[in-house]
KEKE-3310 file (N, C-alpha, C; in steps of 0.2 Angstrom, whole numbers, plus 5000, padded with zeros to 4 digits):
npx = (4884:4879:4886:4877:4866:4872:4875:4862:4857:4865:4861:4848:4842:4847:4850:4848:4863:4869:4877:4887:4892:4903:4915:4915:4918:4930:4938:4938:4944:4957:4961:4962:4972:4982:4984:4987:5000:5007:5007:5015:5027:5032:5038:5047:5056:5055:5053:5058:5072:5075:5064:5057:5066:5066:5053:5054:5061:5060:5061:5055:5042:5039:5041:5030:5019:5020:5018:5005:4998:5000:4993:4980:4978:4978:4967:4957:4958:4956:4943:4935:4938:4932:4919:4907:4910:4917:4927:4944:4952:4954:4962:4973:4978:4982:4992:5001:5004:5010:5021:5028:5031:5040:5050:5054:5058:5069:5078:5080:5086:5098:5104:5108:5117:5134:5146:5154:5146:5135:5135:5134:5122:5113:5115:5113:5115:5111:5110:5114:5108:5094:5086:5085)
npy = (4996:5010:5022:5028:5019:5007:5012:5014:5000:4994:5000:4997:4987:4990:4990:4998:4997:4992:5003:4998:4987:4988:4992:4980:4970:4975:4974:4960:4955:4962:4955:4942:4943:4948:4936:4927:4932:4931:4917:4914:4920:4915:4901:4905:4915:4913:4915:4928:4925:4932:4938:4940:4948:4959:4964:4972:4983:5000:5004:4993:4994:5006:5004:4995:5003:5013:5004:5000:5012:5016:5006:5008:5021:5017:5008:5017:5026:5017:5013:5025:5030:5021:5024:5033:5051:5050:5057:5059:5064:5061:5049:5052:5062:5054:5046:5056:5061:5049:5048:5060:5059:5048:5053:5063:5057:5049:5060:5066:5055:5053:5065:5065:5055:5049:5055:5045:5034:5036:5033:5018:5018:5023:5014:5001:4984:4974:4978:4973:4961:4962:4969:4959)
npz = (4830:4839:4851:4860:4859:4864:4877:4882:4881:4890:4902:4903:4911:4923:4941:4957:4968:4983:4994:5002:4995:4986:4994:5002:4993:4987:4999:5002:4990:4992:5004:5000:4990:4998:5006:4996:4992:5004:5005:4993:4997:5008:5006:4997:5003:5016:5035:5045:5055:5067:5072:5084:5091:5082:5083:5094:5089:5084:5070:5063:5067:5061:5048:5046:5049:5039:5028:5030:5030:5017:5011:5015:5009:4995:4995:4998:4987:4976:4979:4979:4967:4958:4957:4949:4948:4960:4973:4976:4986:5000:4999:4992:5001:5012:5006:5002:5015:5021:5013:5015:5028:5029:5021:5029:5041:5036:5032:5045:5051:5043:5045:5058:5060:5060:5048:5041:5041:5033:5019:5020:5026:5017:5006:5012:5018:5009:4996:4984:4983:4985:4975:4965)
capx = (4880:4881:4888:4871:4863:4876:4873:4855:4856:4868:4857:4841:4840:4851:4846:4853:4867:4870:4883:4892:4894:4910:4920:4916:4921:4937:4941:4938:4950:4963:4963:4964:4978:4988:4985:4991:5006:5010:5008:5020:5033:5035:5042:5053:5061:5055:5052:5064:5074:5076:5057:5055:5070:5064:5047:5056:5064:5056:5061:5051:5035:5039:5039:5023:5014:5020:5014:4997:4996:5000:4988:4974:4977:4977:4960:4952:4958:4952:4936:4932:4938:4928:4912:4906:4910:4920:4933:4950:4956:4957:4967:4980:4981:4985:4998:5006:5006:5015:5028:5031:5033:5045:5056:5056:5062:5075:5082:5082:5091:5104:5107:5110:5122:5141:5147:5156:5141:5130:5135:5131:5115:5109:5115:5111:5119:5109:5109:5116:5103:5087:5082:5083)
capy = (4999:5017:5023:5029:5012:5003:5014:5012:4993:4992:5003:4995:4983:4992:4991:5001:4993:4995:5007:4994:4982:4989:4991:4973:4966:4977:4971:4953:4954:4964:4950:4936:4945:4947:4929:4924:4935:4927:4910:4913:4923:4910:4896:4909:4918:4911:4920:4931:4921:4937:4941:4942:4954:4964:4967:4977:4988:5005:5004:4988:4997:5012:5001:4992:5009:5015:5000:5000:5019:5016:5001:5012:5026:5013:5006:5023:5028:5012:5013:5031:5032:5016:5026:5040:5057:5049:5061:5055:5068:5057:5044:5056:5065:5049:5044:5061:5061:5044:5049:5065:5056:5043:5057:5067:5052:5048:5066:5066:5049:5054:5071:5064:5049:5051:5055:5039:5029:5038:5028:5012:5018:5024:5008:4996:4979:4969:4982:4969:4955:4964:4971:4953)
capz = (4836:4841:4858:4863:4859:4869:4884:4884:4881:4896:4907:4903:4917:4929:4947:4962:4971:4990:4994:5005:4991:4983:4999:5004:4988:4987:5005:5001:4986:4996:5009:4996:4987:5004:5008:4991:4992:5009:5003:4989:4999:5014:5003:4993:5007:5023:5040:5049:5061:5072:5072:5091:5092:5077:5085:5098:5085:5081:5063:5061:5067:5057:5041:5046:5049:5033:5023:5032:5028:5009:5009:5016:5004:4989:4996:4997:4980:4972:4981:4977:4960:4955:4957:4945:4953:4967:4975:4978:4990:5006:4998:4990:5007:5016:5003:5003:5022:5022:5009:5018:5035:5028:5019:5035:5045:5033:5033:5052:5053:5040:5047:5065:5060:5058:5041:5039:5041:5028:5013:5021:5028:5010:5001:5015:5017:5005:4990:4978:4982:4986:4969:4961)
cpx = (4883:4882:4881:4867:4866:4874:4866:4854:4859:4864:4850:4838:4844:4847:4851:4857:4868:4877:4889:4895:4902:4915:4921:4919:4929:4941:4942:4944:4957:4966:4965:4971:4984:4989:4989:4998:5010:5012:5014:5027:5036:5040:5048:5058:5061:5053:5058:5066:5074:5069:5056:5059:5068:5057:5048:5059:5059:5055:5056:5044:5034:5037:5032:5018:5014:5017:5007:4994:4995:4994:4981:4973:4975:4970:4956:4952:4955:4945:4932:4932:4935:4921:4912:4906:4913:4926:4938:4955:4959:4962:4974:4982:4984:4992:5003:5009:5011:5022:5031:5034:5039:5051:5059:5060:5069:5080:5085:5087:5098:5108:5110:5116:5129:5142:5149:5151:5135:5130:5132:5124:5110:5109:5113:5116:5117:5107:5110:5111:5096:5083:5080:5078)
cpy = (5005:5017:5024:5023:5008:5005:5012:5005:4991:4994:5001:4991:4984:4993:4994:4996:4996:4998:5003:4989:4982:4989:4984:4969:4968:4974:4964:4951:4956:4958:4944:4937:4945:4940:4926:4926:4931:4920:4909:4916:4918:4905:4900:4911:4916:4917:4922:4927:4926:4941:4944:4948:4960:4968:4973:4983:4993:5005:4998:4991:5003:5009:4998:4998:5012:5011:5000:5007:5019:5011:5005:5017:5022:5011:5012:5026:5024:5012:5019:5032:5027:5018:5033:5046:5056:5054:5057:5059:5065:5052:5047:5059:5060:5047:5049:5062:5055:5045:5055:5063:5052:5047:5061:5063:5050:5054:5066:5061:5051:5060:5070:5058:5052:5050:5049:5034:5030:5034:5021:5012:5019:5017:5002:4990:4974:4973:4978:4963:4957:4965:4964:4949)
cpz = (4838:4849:4862:4864:4864:4876:4886:4885:4888:4902:4908:4909:4923:4935:4952:4966:4978:4990:4998:5001:4988:4988:5002:4999:4987:4993:5004:4996:4988:5000:5005:4993:4992:5006:5003:4991:4998:5008:4998:4992:5004:5011:4999:4998:5014:5028:5042:5055:5068:5073:5079:5093:5088:5079:5090:5095:5083:5074:5060:5061:5062:5050:5041:5046:5042:5028:5024:5029:5020:5007:5010:5011:4997:4989:4995:4990:4976:4973:4978:4970:4955:4954:4953:4950:4959:4968:4977:4983:4996:5005:4996:4996:5011:5013:5003:5010:5023:5019:5013:5025:5034:5025:5025:5040:5042:5033:5040:5053:5049:5042:5054:5065:5058:5051:5038:5038:5036:5022:5014:5023:5022:5006:5005:5014:5012:4998:4984:4977:4982:4980:4965:4965)
residu = (MET:LYS:THR:ASP:GLU:LEU:ILE:SER:LEU:LEU:ALA:ARG:ASP:ALA:ALA:PRO:VAL:LYS:SER:SER:THR:LEU:PRO:ARG:ARG:LEU:SER:ALA:LEU:ALA:LEU:ALA:GLY:GLY:PHE:ALA:ALA:LEU:VAL:MET:MET:ILE:PRO:ALA:ILE:GLY:PHE:ARG:ARG:ASP:LEU:PRO:GLY:ALA:LEU:ALA:ASP:PRO:SER:PHE:TRP:MET:LYS:ALA:VAL:TYR:THR:VAL:GLY:LEU:SER:ALA:ALA:GLY:PHE:LEU:LEU:SER:GLU:ARG:LEU:SER:ARG:PRO:GLY:GLY:GLY:SER:ARG:PRO:GLY:TRP:THR:ILE:ALA:ALA:GLY:CYS:ALA:ALA:ALA:ILE:VAL:ALA:LEU:ALA:ILE:ILE:GLN:LEU:ALA:THR:MET:PRO:PRO:ALA:GLU:VAL:PRO:ALA:ALA:ILE:MET:GLY:GLY:SER:TRP:ASP:SER:CYS:PRO:GLY)
# end
């Protein structure tokens, strides 16, 4: 079978699809994936014992906003790039903005702390156990 024959065979009974179908399906899959990750994560590592105190910490919210921003960028990129001729600029703009913001915050934080604390801030307290 030639490529042109395959294309005409696939397009023979093609019907228009509502423009909201793809975002709805991607949203449902993203929610299902997030729920599955949560179900697998809780037995493995559990909840934070200091969650009420962590909610008052600005770094907790910075990480949450960063994660939501990257998730939005990924959703926009996958939604736009899964359509023929879809532009990807909004998704890349959000992703680049998130990356630039987190790098700027890291530079500011490292520049304002005492030099003796910089190595511990870069490596953290769980550098030997987190990658695994």
